[in-house]
C-alpha positions as a printed NumPy array, in Angstrom:
array([[ 11.65 , -14.867,  21.892],
       [ 11.118, -15.481,  18.224],
       [  8.488, -13.279,  16.668],
       [  5.986, -14.735,  14.26 ],
       [  6.524, -13.802,  10.632],
       [  3.851, -11.45 ,   9.427],
       [  3.16 , -12.855,   6.004],
       [ -0.431, -12.266,   4.876],
       [ -2.553, -15.162,   3.651],
       [ -3.887, -13.145,   0.74 ],
       [ -1.377, -10.428,  -0.266],
       [ -3.601,  -8.929,  -2.983],
       [ -6.424,  -8.398,  -0.507],
       [ -4.083,  -6.831,   2.053],
       [ -2.636,  -4.546,  -0.64 ],
       [ -6.114,  -3.408,  -1.627],
       [ -7.114,  -2.769,   1.995],
       [ -3.891,  -0.885,   2.742],
       [ -4.391,   1.398,  -0.256],
       [ -8.036,   2.03 ,   0.616],
       [ -7.001,   2.971,   4.154],
       [ -4.121,   5.078,   2.833],
       [ -6.467,   7.22 ,   0.726],
       [ -9.447,   7.251,   3.115],
       [ -7.487,   8.494,   6.128],
       [ -4.761,  10.838,   4.859],
       [ -4.151,  12.208,   8.357],
       [ -3.294,   8.708,   9.642],
       [ -0.763,   7.662,   7.035],
       [  2.138,   6.733,   9.263],
       [  3.652,   3.332,   8.631],
       [  3.37 ,   2.485,  12.328],
       [ -0.396,   3.004,  12.334],
       [ -0.93 ,   0.998,   9.163],
       [  1.412,  -1.693,  10.461],
       [ -0.592,  -2.054,  13.677],
       [ -3.96 ,  -2.075,  11.937],
       [ -3.131,  -4.689,   9.294],
       [ -0.406,  -6.599,  11.193],
       [  1.968,  -6.379,   8.233],
       [  5.649,  -5.44 ,   8.243],
       [  6.537,  -1.827,   7.401],
       [  8.715,  -3.051,   4.552],
       [  5.723,  -4.713,   2.895],
       [  3.587,  -1.596,   3.45 ],
       [  6.221,   0.62 ,   1.802],
       [  6.38 ,  -1.763,  -1.159],
       [  2.585,  -1.871,  -1.514],
       [  2.249,   1.909,  -1.401],
       [  5.191,   2.656,  -3.694],
       [  4.131,   0.058,  -6.292],
       [  0.562,   1.308,  -6.297],
       [  1.523,   4.993,  -6.561],
       [  3.983,   4.185,  -9.345],
       [  1.242,   2.333, -11.241],
       [ -1.13 ,   5.294, -10.797],
       [  1.509,   7.716, -12.091],
       [  2.236,   5.551, -15.12 ],
       [ -1.472,   5.297, -15.891],
       [ -1.963,   9.045, -15.624],
       [  1.025,   9.761, -17.883],
       [ -0.226,   7.267, -20.46 ],
       [ -3.659,   8.876, -20.444],
       [ -2.181,  12.351, -20.935],
       [  0.013,  11.204, -23.799],
       [ -2.85 ,   9.3  , -25.426],
       [ -4.991,  12.454, -25.586],
       [ -2.46 ,  14.402, -27.645]])
């Protein structure tokens, strides 16, 4: 009973779709729901979301510092 590895063909596209879904449906942000919709492992989803939120935070801090 080996399960098939859930490695996406195009990881950038999946990352973009996951983040769009994450922000469009804030009430449905459980990893299980996102995992079922996109057929991606929860570990990959956590990495996508954390990397993207970290990048957004860094960008916002840079913008604030650049204004002053």
